[in-house]
Backbone as XML, in Angstrom:
<?xml version="1.0"?>
<chain id="A" units="angstrom">
  <residue number="1" name="UNK">
    <atom name="N" x="37.655" y="136.796" z="71.247"/>
    <atom name="CA" x="37.800" y="136.997" z="72.709"/>
    <atom name="C" x="36.728" y="137.925" z="73.224"/>
  </residue>
  <residue number="2" name="UNK">
    <atom name="N" x="36.420" y="139.018" z="72.571"/>
    <atom name="CA" x="35.390" y="139.936" z="72.912"/>
    <atom name="C" x="34.010" y="139.247" z="72.984"/>
  </residue>
  <residue number="3" name="UNK">
    <atom name="N" x="33.760" y="138.424" z="71.982"/>
    <atom name="CA" x="32.523" y="137.739" z="71.901"/>
    <atom name="C" x="32.252" y="136.862" z="72.971"/>
  </residue>
  <residue number="4" name="UNK">
    <atom name="N" x="33.147" y="136.157" z="73.436"/>
    <atom name="CA" x="33.158" y="135.339" z="74.585"/>
    <atom name="C" x="32.836" y="136.098" z="75.896"/>
  </residue>
  <residue number="5" name="UNK">
    <atom name="N" x="33.426" y="137.167" z="76.205"/>
    <atom name="CA" x="33.084" y="138.012" z="77.210"/>
    <atom name="C" x="31.603" y="138.606" z="77.145"/>
  </residue>
  <residue number="6" name="UNK">
    <atom name="N" x="31.216" y="138.868" z="76.074"/>
    <atom name="CA" x="29.949" y="139.540" z="75.746"/>
    <atom name="C" x="28.829" y="138.416" z="75.957"/>
  </residue>
  <residue number="7" name="UNK">
    <atom name="N" x="29.110" y="137.212" z="75.537"/>
    <atom name="CA" x="28.260" y="136.150" z="75.702"/>
    <atom name="C" x="28.072" y="135.836" z="77.325"/>
  </residue>
  <residue number="8" name="UNK">
    <atom name="N" x="29.198" y="135.747" z="77.990"/>
    <atom name="CA" x="29.111" y="135.631" z="79.500"/>
    <atom name="C" x="28.308" y="136.612" z="80.084"/>
  </residue>
  <residue number="9" name="UNK">
    <atom name="N" x="28.406" y="137.918" z="79.691"/>
    <atom name="CA" x="27.783" y="139.032" z="80.379"/>
    <atom name="C" x="26.289" y="138.870" z="80.043"/>
  </residue>
  <residue number="10" name="UNK">
    <atom name="N" x="25.917" y="138.504" z="78.936"/>
    <atom name="CA" x="24.571" y="138.258" z="78.576"/>
    <atom name="C" x="23.929" y="137.104" z="79.387"/>
  </residue>
  <residue number="11" name="UNK">
    <atom name="N" x="24.625" y="136.062" z="79.542"/>
    <atom name="CA" x="24.069" y="134.917" z="80.288"/>
    <atom name="C" x="23.968" y="135.218" z="81.769"/>
  </residue>
  <residue number="12" name="UNK">
    <atom name="N" x="24.980" y="135.923" z="82.308"/>
    <atom name="CA" x="24.817" y="136.410" z="83.755"/>
    <atom name="C" x="23.683" y="137.379" z="83.883"/>
  </residue>
  <residue number="13" name="UNK">
    <atom name="N" x="23.398" y="138.270" z="82.994"/>
    <atom name="CA" x="22.393" y="139.198" z="83.068"/>
    <atom name="C" x="21.009" y="138.498" z="83.077"/>
  </residue>
  <residue number="14" name="UNK">
    <atom name="N" x="20.908" y="137.575" z="82.070"/>
    <atom name="CA" x="19.776" y="136.751" z="81.957"/>
    <atom name="C" x="19.262" y="136.063" z="83.212"/>
  </residue>
  <residue number="15" name="UNK">
    <atom name="N" x="20.419" y="135.345" z="83.821"/>
    <atom name="CA" x="20.268" y="134.545" z="85.112"/>
    <atom name="C" x="19.699" y="135.555" z="86.257"/>
  </residue>
  <residue number="16" name="UNK">
    <atom name="N" x="20.306" y="136.757" z="86.291"/>
    <atom name="CA" x="20.000" y="137.572" z="87.292"/>
    <atom name="C" x="18.566" y="138.173" z="87.126"/>
  </residue>
  <residue number="17" name="UNK">
    <atom name="N" x="18.027" y="138.441" z="85.917"/>
    <atom name="CA" x="16.790" y="138.785" z="85.616"/>
    <atom name="C" x="15.833" y="137.664" z="86.004"/>
  </residue>
  <residue number="18" name="UNK">
    <atom name="N" x="16.105" y="136.423" z="85.591"/>
    <atom name="CA" x="15.295" y="135.312" z="85.942"/>
    <atom name="C" x="15.059" y="135.203" z="87.443"/>
  </residue>
  <residue number="19" name="UNK">
    <atom name="N" x="16.040" y="135.291" z="88.140"/>
    <atom name="CA" x="16.082" y="134.934" z="89.645"/>
    <atom name="C" x="15.848" y="136.272" z="90.486"/>
  </residue>
  <residue number="20" name="UNK">
    <atom name="N" x="15.685" y="137.399" z="89.928"/>
    <atom name="CA" x="15.729" y="138.741" z="90.660"/>
    <atom name="C" x="14.662" y="138.690" z="91.868"/>
  </residue>
  <residue number="21" name="UNK">
    <atom name="N" x="13.527" y="138.074" z="91.722"/>
    <atom name="CA" x="12.511" y="138.059" z="92.769"/>
    <atom name="C" x="12.973" y="137.504" z="93.966"/>
  </residue>
  <residue number="22" name="UNK">
    <atom name="N" x="13.882" y="136.485" z="94.023"/>
    <atom name="CA" x="14.267" y="135.825" z="95.214"/>
    <atom name="C" x="15.730" y="136.278" z="95.567"/>
  </residue>
  <residue number="23" name="UNK">
    <atom name="N" x="16.318" y="137.206" z="94.949"/>
    <atom name="CA" x="17.643" y="137.602" z="95.276"/>
    <atom name="C" x="17.675" y="138.682" z="96.444"/>
  </residue>
  <residue number="24" name="UNK">
    <atom name="N" x="18.620" y="138.418" z="97.418"/>
    <atom name="CA" x="18.699" y="139.380" z="98.546"/>
    <atom name="C" x="19.353" y="140.657" z="98.043"/>
  </residue>
  <residue number="25" name="UNK">
    <atom name="N" x="18.828" y="141.809" z="98.381"/>
    <atom name="CA" x="19.417" y="143.063" z="97.994"/>
    <atom name="C" x="20.781" y="143.207" z="98.519"/>
  </residue>
  <residue number="26" name="UNK">
    <atom name="N" x="21.567" y="143.932" z="97.840"/>
    <atom name="CA" x="23.073" y="144.155" z="98.325"/>
    <atom name="C" x="22.993" y="145.080" z="99.470"/>
  </residue>
  <residue number="27" name="UNK">
    <atom name="N" x="22.321" y="146.188" z="99.404"/>
    <atom name="CA" x="22.234" y="147.296" z="100.435"/>
    <atom name="C" x="20.860" y="147.413" z="100.906"/>
  </residue>
  <residue number="28" name="UNK">
    <atom name="N" x="20.626" y="147.645" z="102.123"/>
    <atom name="CA" x="19.336" y="147.923" z="102.593"/>
    <atom name="C" x="19.378" y="148.614" z="104.041"/>
  </residue>
  <residue number="29" name="UNK">
    <atom name="N" x="18.363" y="149.298" z="104.419"/>
    <atom name="CA" x="18.291" y="150.073" z="105.752"/>
    <atom name="C" x="17.905" y="149.043" z="106.804"/>
  </residue>
  <residue number="30" name="UNK">
    <atom name="N" x="18.467" y="149.220" z="107.997"/>
    <atom name="CA" x="18.175" y="148.429" z="109.173"/>
    <atom name="C" x="17.840" y="149.437" z="110.315"/>
  </residue>
  <residue number="31" name="UNK">
    <atom name="N" x="16.786" y="149.193" z="110.966"/>
    <atom name="CA" x="16.143" y="149.917" z="112.187"/>
    <atom name="C" x="14.698" y="149.963" z="111.971"/>
  </residue>
  <residue number="32" name="UNK">
    <atom name="N" x="14.052" y="149.962" z="113.084"/>
    <atom name="CA" x="12.675" y="149.973" z="113.100"/>
    <atom name="C" x="12.091" y="151.265" z="113.849"/>
  </residue>
  <residue number="33" name="UNK">
    <atom name="N" x="11.445" y="151.982" z="113.003"/>
    <atom name="CA" x="10.956" y="153.367" z="113.574"/>
    <atom name="C" x="9.765" y="153.204" z="114.450"/>
  </residue>
  <residue number="34" name="UNK">
    <atom name="N" x="9.622" y="153.825" z="115.443"/>
    <atom name="CA" x="10.310" y="155.153" z="115.827"/>
    <atom name="C" x="11.426" y="154.772" z="116.734"/>
  </residue>
  <residue number="35" name="UNK">
    <atom name="N" x="11.619" y="153.577" z="117.198"/>
    <atom name="CA" x="12.675" y="153.235" z="118.185"/>
    <atom name="C" x="13.870" y="152.516" z="117.193"/>
  </residue>
  <residue number="36" name="UNK">
    <atom name="N" x="14.583" y="153.313" z="116.523"/>
    <atom name="CA" x="15.526" y="152.805" z="115.547"/>
    <atom name="C" x="16.747" y="152.018" z="116.122"/>
  </residue>
  <residue number="37" name="UNK">
    <atom name="N" x="16.907" y="152.156" z="117.435"/>
    <atom name="CA" x="17.841" y="151.293" z="117.929"/>
    <atom name="C" x="17.516" y="149.759" z="117.899"/>
  </residue>
  <residue number="38" name="UNK">
    <atom name="N" x="16.361" y="149.496" z="117.726"/>
    <atom name="CA" x="15.814" y="148.167" z="117.592"/>
    <atom name="C" x="16.187" y="147.581" z="116.211"/>
  </residue>
  <residue number="39" name="UNK">
    <atom name="N" x="16.990" y="146.662" z="115.971"/>
    <atom name="CA" x="17.311" y="146.092" z="114.864"/>
    <atom name="C" x="18.099" y="146.902" z="113.806"/>
  </residue>
  <residue number="40" name="UNK">
    <atom name="N" x="18.922" y="147.953" z="114.300"/>
    <atom name="CA" x="19.698" y="148.704" z="113.384"/>
    <atom name="C" x="21.119" y="148.279" z="113.249"/>
  </residue>
  <residue number="41" name="UNK">
    <atom name="N" x="21.412" y="147.216" z="113.739"/>
    <atom name="CA" x="22.811" y="146.599" z="113.644"/>
    <atom name="C" x="23.036" y="146.088" z="112.143"/>
  </residue>
  <residue number="42" name="UNK">
    <atom name="N" x="24.111" y="146.179" z="111.686"/>
    <atom name="CA" x="24.433" y="145.640" z="110.344"/>
    <atom name="C" x="24.629" y="144.066" z="110.601"/>
  </residue>
  <residue number="43" name="UNK">
    <atom name="N" x="24.108" y="143.252" z="109.734"/>
    <atom name="CA" x="24.480" y="141.845" z="109.934"/>
    <atom name="C" x="25.995" y="141.519" z="109.848"/>
  </residue>
  <residue number="44" name="UNK">
    <atom name="N" x="26.199" y="140.275" z="110.298"/>
    <atom name="CA" x="27.786" y="139.936" z="110.284"/>
    <atom name="C" x="28.167" y="139.893" z="108.739"/>
  </residue>
  <residue number="45" name="UNK">
    <atom name="N" x="29.465" y="140.281" z="108.681"/>
    <atom name="CA" x="30.204" y="140.433" z="107.294"/>
    <atom name="C" x="29.511" y="141.451" z="106.367"/>
  </residue>
  <residue number="46" name="UNK">
    <atom name="N" x="28.842" y="142.417" z="106.896"/>
    <atom name="CA" x="28.234" y="143.511" z="106.195"/>
    <atom name="C" x="28.860" y="144.817" z="106.726"/>
  </residue>
  <residue number="47" name="UNK">
    <atom name="N" x="28.867" y="145.782" z="105.820"/>
    <atom name="CA" x="29.470" y="147.203" z="106.214"/>
    <atom name="C" x="28.345" y="148.220" z="106.190"/>
  </residue>
  <residue number="48" name="UNK">
    <atom name="N" x="28.533" y="149.152" z="107.094"/>
    <atom name="CA" x="27.670" y="150.195" z="107.281"/>
    <atom name="C" x="28.116" y="151.335" z="106.140"/>
  </residue>
  <residue number="49" name="UNK">
    <atom name="N" x="27.165" y="151.709" z="105.217"/>
    <atom name="CA" x="27.563" y="152.771" z="104.225"/>
    <atom name="C" x="27.066" y="154.013" z="104.718"/>
  </residue>
  <residue number="50" name="UNK">
    <atom name="N" x="25.902" y="154.199" z="105.519"/>
    <atom name="CA" x="25.339" y="155.389" z="105.797"/>
    <atom name="C" x="24.464" y="155.207" z="107.021"/>
  </residue>
  <residue number="51" name="UNK">
    <atom name="N" x="24.081" y="156.323" z="107.620"/>
    <atom name="CA" x="23.094" y="156.225" z="108.786"/>
    <atom name="C" x="22.308" y="157.685" z="108.922"/>
  </residue>
  <residue number="52" name="UNK">
    <atom name="N" x="20.990" y="157.615" z="109.144"/>
    <atom name="CA" x="20.394" y="158.871" z="109.361"/>
    <atom name="C" x="19.097" y="158.497" z="110.118"/>
  </residue>
  <residue number="53" name="UNK">
    <atom name="N" x="18.150" y="159.595" z="110.425"/>
    <atom name="CA" x="17.040" y="159.325" z="111.265"/>
    <atom name="C" x="15.816" y="158.948" z="110.515"/>
  </residue>
  <residue number="54" name="UNK">
    <atom name="N" x="15.819" y="158.820" z="109.200"/>
    <atom name="CA" x="14.590" y="158.424" z="108.523"/>
    <atom name="C" x="14.840" y="157.247" z="107.525"/>
  </residue>
  <residue number="55" name="UNK">
    <atom name="N" x="16.040" y="157.103" z="107.098"/>
    <atom name="CA" x="16.350" y="155.852" z="106.220"/>
    <atom name="C" x="15.353" y="155.784" z="105.012"/>
  </residue>
  <residue number="56" name="UNK">
    <atom name="N" x="14.752" y="154.749" z="104.977"/>
    <atom name="CA" x="13.871" y="154.349" z="103.855"/>
    <atom name="C" x="12.274" y="154.678" z="104.155"/>
  </residue>
  <residue number="57" name="UNK">
    <atom name="N" x="12.178" y="155.333" z="105.172"/>
    <atom name="CA" x="10.670" y="155.727" z="105.573"/>
    <atom name="C" x="10.485" y="156.586" z="106.733"/>
  </residue>
  <residue number="58" name="UNK">
    <atom name="N" x="9.827" y="155.903" z="107.635"/>
    <atom name="CA" x="9.400" y="156.623" z="108.975"/>
    <atom name="C" x="10.544" y="157.254" z="109.762"/>
  </residue>
  <residue number="59" name="UNK">
    <atom name="N" x="10.348" y="158.388" z="110.399"/>
    <atom name="CA" x="11.397" y="158.929" z="111.021"/>
    <atom name="C" x="11.685" y="158.336" z="112.445"/>
  </residue>
  <residue number="60" name="UNK">
    <atom name="N" x="12.889" y="158.276" z="112.868"/>
    <atom name="CA" x="13.284" y="157.820" z="114.113"/>
    <atom name="C" x="13.088" y="158.899" z="115.248"/>
  </residue>
  <residue number="61" name="UNK">
    <atom name="N" x="12.444" y="158.390" z="116.350"/>
    <atom name="CA" x="12.518" y="159.192" z="117.622"/>
    <atom name="C" x="13.707" y="159.014" z="118.401"/>
  </residue>
  <residue number="62" name="UNK">
    <atom name="N" x="14.193" y="157.860" z="118.434"/>
    <atom name="CA" x="15.475" y="157.475" z="119.240"/>
    <atom name="C" x="16.398" y="156.734" z="118.299"/>
  </residue>
  <residue number="63" name="UNK">
    <atom name="N" x="17.581" y="157.131" z="118.239"/>
    <atom name="CA" x="18.642" y="156.619" z="117.507"/>
    <atom name="C" x="18.506" y="156.883" z="115.971"/>
  </residue>
  <residue number="64" name="UNK">
    <atom name="N" x="19.199" y="156.022" z="115.215"/>
    <atom name="CA" x="19.298" y="156.177" z="113.752"/>
    <atom name="C" x="19.094" y="154.850" z="113.132"/>
  </residue>
  <residue number="65" name="UNK">
    <atom name="N" x="18.712" y="154.827" z="111.818"/>
    <atom name="CA" x="18.770" y="153.636" z="110.981"/>
    <atom name="C" x="20.187" y="153.639" z="110.344"/>
  </residue>
  <residue number="66" name="UNK">
    <atom name="N" x="20.614" y="152.418" z="110.022"/>
    <atom name="CA" x="21.738" y="152.227" z="109.273"/>
    <atom name="C" x="21.638" y="151.515" z="108.043"/>
  </residue>
  <residue number="67" name="UNK">
    <atom name="N" x="22.300" y="152.097" z="106.998"/>
    <atom name="CA" x="22.334" y="151.486" z="105.514"/>
    <atom name="C" x="23.482" y="150.560" z="105.527"/>
  </residue>
  <residue number="68" name="UNK">
    <atom name="N" x="23.109" y="149.155" z="105.402"/>
    <atom name="CA" x="24.245" y="148.204" z="105.388"/>
    <atom name="C" x="24.409" y="147.515" z="104.098"/>
  </residue>
  <residue number="69" name="UNK">
    <atom name="N" x="25.495" y="147.302" z="103.662"/>
    <atom name="CA" x="25.761" y="146.586" z="102.395"/>
    <atom name="C" x="26.377" y="145.227" z="102.623"/>
  </residue>
  <residue number="70" name="UNK">
    <atom name="N" x="25.725" y="144.235" z="102.030"/>
    <atom name="CA" x="26.182" y="142.838" z="102.313"/>
    <atom name="C" x="26.348" y="142.159" z="100.862"/>
  </residue>
  <residue number="71" name="UNK">
    <atom name="N" x="27.560" y="142.379" z="100.387"/>
    <atom name="CA" x="27.884" y="142.007" z="98.987"/>
    <atom name="C" x="27.869" y="140.431" z="99.059"/>
  </residue>
  <residue number="72" name="UNK">
    <atom name="N" x="28.660" y="139.811" z="99.971"/>
    <atom name="CA" x="28.726" y="138.344" z="100.051"/>
    <atom name="C" x="27.353" y="137.668" z="100.223"/>
  </residue>
  <residue number="73" name="UNK">
    <atom name="N" x="26.515" y="138.232" z="100.971"/>
    <atom name="CA" x="25.202" y="137.760" z="101.111"/>
    <atom name="C" x="24.395" y="137.731" z="99.882"/>
  </residue>
  <residue number="74" name="UNK">
    <atom name="N" x="24.565" y="138.833" z="99.139"/>
    <atom name="CA" x="23.792" y="138.851" z="97.868"/>
    <atom name="C" x="24.430" y="137.867" z="96.849"/>
  </residue>
  <residue number="75" name="UNK">
    <atom name="N" x="25.582" y="137.725" z="96.688"/>
    <atom name="CA" x="26.287" y="136.730" z="95.870"/>
    <atom name="C" x="25.794" y="135.362" z="96.213"/>
  </residue>
  <residue number="76" name="UNK">
    <atom name="N" x="25.942" y="135.061" z="97.461"/>
    <atom name="CA" x="25.378" y="133.700" z="97.935"/>
    <atom name="C" x="24.007" y="133.468" z="97.751"/>
  </residue>
  <residue number="77" name="UNK">
    <atom name="N" x="23.064" y="134.461" z="97.766"/>
    <atom name="CA" x="21.802" y="134.390" z="97.435"/>
    <atom name="C" x="21.429" y="134.154" z="95.922"/>
  </residue>
  <residue number="78" name="UNK">
    <atom name="N" x="22.226" y="134.807" z="95.168"/>
    <atom name="CA" x="22.269" y="134.463" z="93.603"/>
    <atom name="C" x="22.639" y="133.093" z="93.360"/>
  </residue>
  <residue number="79" name="UNK">
    <atom name="N" x="23.736" y="132.692" z="93.942"/>
    <atom name="CA" x="24.192" y="131.294" z="93.655"/>
    <atom name="C" x="23.173" y="130.187" z="94.174"/>
  </residue>
  <residue number="80" name="UNK">
    <atom name="N" x="22.606" y="130.456" z="95.370"/>
    <atom name="CA" x="21.656" y="129.561" z="95.935"/>
    <atom name="C" x="20.357" y="129.487" z="94.917"/>
  </residue>
  <residue number="81" name="UNK">
    <atom name="N" x="19.999" y="130.619" z="94.544"/>
    <atom name="CA" x="18.810" y="130.586" z="93.695"/>
    <atom name="C" x="18.901" y="129.896" z="92.469"/>
  </residue>
  <residue number="82" name="UNK">
    <atom name="N" x="20.114" y="130.102" z="91.777"/>
    <atom name="CA" x="20.487" y="129.343" z="90.505"/>
    <atom name="C" x="20.539" y="127.953" z="90.790"/>
  </residue>
  <residue number="83" name="UNK">
    <atom name="N" x="21.189" y="127.526" z="91.867"/>
    <atom name="CA" x="21.282" y="126.014" z="92.159"/>
    <atom name="C" x="20.022" y="125.392" z="92.426"/>
  </residue>
  <residue number="84" name="UNK">
    <atom name="N" x="19.196" y="126.113" z="93.196"/>
    <atom name="CA" x="17.952" y="125.523" z="93.702"/>
    <atom name="C" x="16.791" y="125.546" z="92.599"/>
  </residue>
  <residue number="85" name="UNK">
    <atom name="N" x="17.137" y="126.363" z="91.465"/>
    <atom name="CA" x="16.104" y="126.506" z="90.523"/>
    <atom name="C" x="16.006" y="125.271" z="89.531"/>
  </residue>
  <residue number="86" name="UNK">
    <atom name="N" x="16.942" y="124.265" z="89.662"/>
    <atom name="CA" x="17.099" y="123.186" z="88.858"/>
    <atom name="C" x="16.162" y="122.091" z="89.287"/>
  </residue>
</chain>
């Protein structure tokens, strides 16, 4: 039984490594500095995990950047990449 789970884990890990270049990240920063109110909304079905005035780079003059996590979007991206790679 343990061997079956281990084999599944290895296969899933292998598929993720092979397709990682085209996989959508689970979490990323939204907002365009210096006017971070531009594009800082989390996409639909995503949740805001954090916010601050610099996020992943340049500092905001107005508003803040939002760090949004989109688990469903990342899983869909993995599935689409695997399906389309055939």
